[in-house]
N, C-alpha and C positions, 0 to 999 in steps of 0.2 A: 119645673126644670126639664122633666121629659118632653114636653113639647117645644122647649128652646134647643134641646138637643136635636131631635128630629127635624126641626127648621132649618137647622146650621148643616146637618149631613145631607139634606136635600138640595140644599143651595151649593154643596161642594163640586168643584170642576176637577175633572180627572184629565191630566195631559200626558201622553206617550211623545217619546221622540228618541231619535238617534243623536249619539254625540261624538265628536270627532276633535281633536287638538293636539297640541305641542306642549312640551314643557321642557324646564331648563332645571333638572335636578341637582341640587348640591348634596353631596356626601361628605362629611365632617368624619375626621378621625379624633378620636379622644384616647386619651391615656396611653400614649404611643411607647412602647417599650421595645426597643430595635435589637436589644440582646448584644451591644456592643458591634453590630454589624451594619446598622443604619442609625444615621443621627435623627432622621425626621423623616416624616412622609407628610407631604404639603397636596392640599387639593389642587388639582391642576385645572385645564380648561373643562368649563361645563360643555357638554354635548347634546344637542337638540334631540329630545325622546319624543314620543307620540303615544297615544292612546285613542282607543274607539270602542263604542260600547251603546248602550241604551239607558234611558231614565225615564221614571214615572213621577210625575207632581200632582198631588192633591191639595187644591186650594179651597179655602173656607175663609170668605172675604178678604182682608188683605195677608192673612197667616197661610203659609204653605208648608208641606213636608215634602222633600224629594227624595227618592232612593235612586240609586244608580249602581251600574255594574259596567266595568269595562276593563279592556286588555291594557296593559302599560309597558312599553319597552323603556328602559332605562340603560343610558349609557354615560360614562365618566371614566376620567382619567386622573391616576394620581401621579406624583413625582416623588420618589425616593431616592433621598440622599444617603449616600454609603459613607462609611468611615474611612473609605479610601480616598474619598472626593469626586467619585462617579456618581451619575444620575441616572436614574433608570424608571422609564414610565410604565406603569401599571395600569392597565386596563379593565374595567369593569363593566359587563353587559349582564342584565338581567331581566326576566319577565316576569310579571306578576298579574294578578286579577284585583282590582281594587274595588270595595264595595262602601261608597259614602253613604249616610244617611243625615241629609241635611235638613234643617229647620230654618225658615226665614219669614221676611215680610217684603210685601210688595207694595211700592209707592209710584202708583202709574205704571209705566213701562219697566221702570227699575226695579231691582231686587237686591238685599242683602242676606246673606245666610250663613251658617256656620252649622259644624257636627261631627261626630266621629268617623272615622274611616277605617275599615279591616283592609289590610293587603295580604294576600295569599301568594308567595312565590311558586311560578310555576318551573321556571328552567332558569339556569345560571351558567354564564361561561366566564366566571369570574375568579378572583384570588382569595375570596371570602373563604374561610375555614372555620371549625369549630362552631359550627350552627350558623349559616345563612337561615336565618329564622325562616320556619314553615310559613309564620303569618307574624305581622306586626301591626300595631295600632299605631294609629296618628289623628290629627284633627285637619280638617279643612275649614277655611273661612274667605269669603268671597263678595262680590259683586256682580250683579247680572244685568242685562238688558232683553227685554222682550220686544221684538219687532216682527210684527205680523206673525207668521209661523216659525221664525227662526229666534233662536236665542244666543246670547253672547255672553260667556262668564269667564270672569279674570279671578284666578283663586291662588291662595298661599296655602301649602300644606306643610305642616310639622309633625315631626316624630313624637310619639309617646312612649315607645319602646325601641330597642335598638335593633339595626339591621343584622350585625353578625357580631361576634365576640372577637375575631382576629382575621389578619389578612397575610397572606403567604405570598412573599416576595423573593423570586428567585430560590425556592425551594426551602427558604428560611422562613 
């Protein structure tokens, strides 16, 4: 067993790289209680966000583990429907630092992966109140393609914890 483990680690390849990309975040409102002021809040148009950072990938045969760290900018608009019949746009902007840890398999130049992601909120210009959580947990799953020194990834990220407890609309 020891010789097998030494042989596997000796054949491991380590790859370092920079990453940048765009995202289309969706923020959902659950259990809305407008306290007789607002009927509902609907998710409005998604706005393009971006991220940038670095990754390290350790490959052993066709298996790999990839750790990443990157800055993410998220923008989103909600539309609040008041009981008086008017609508109000509510803008959400926040910055976070994401730390995914992905495990995956390689199939030639193609890859599949999944794993947890920790998101640490850095700054916020948003109507979230009662705890825009300092850190949240989620998961990522995706596919990738390695072409020479470039990697292209397509991922889906979902939440395992909520972003905030409440949203403030017009001081309410």
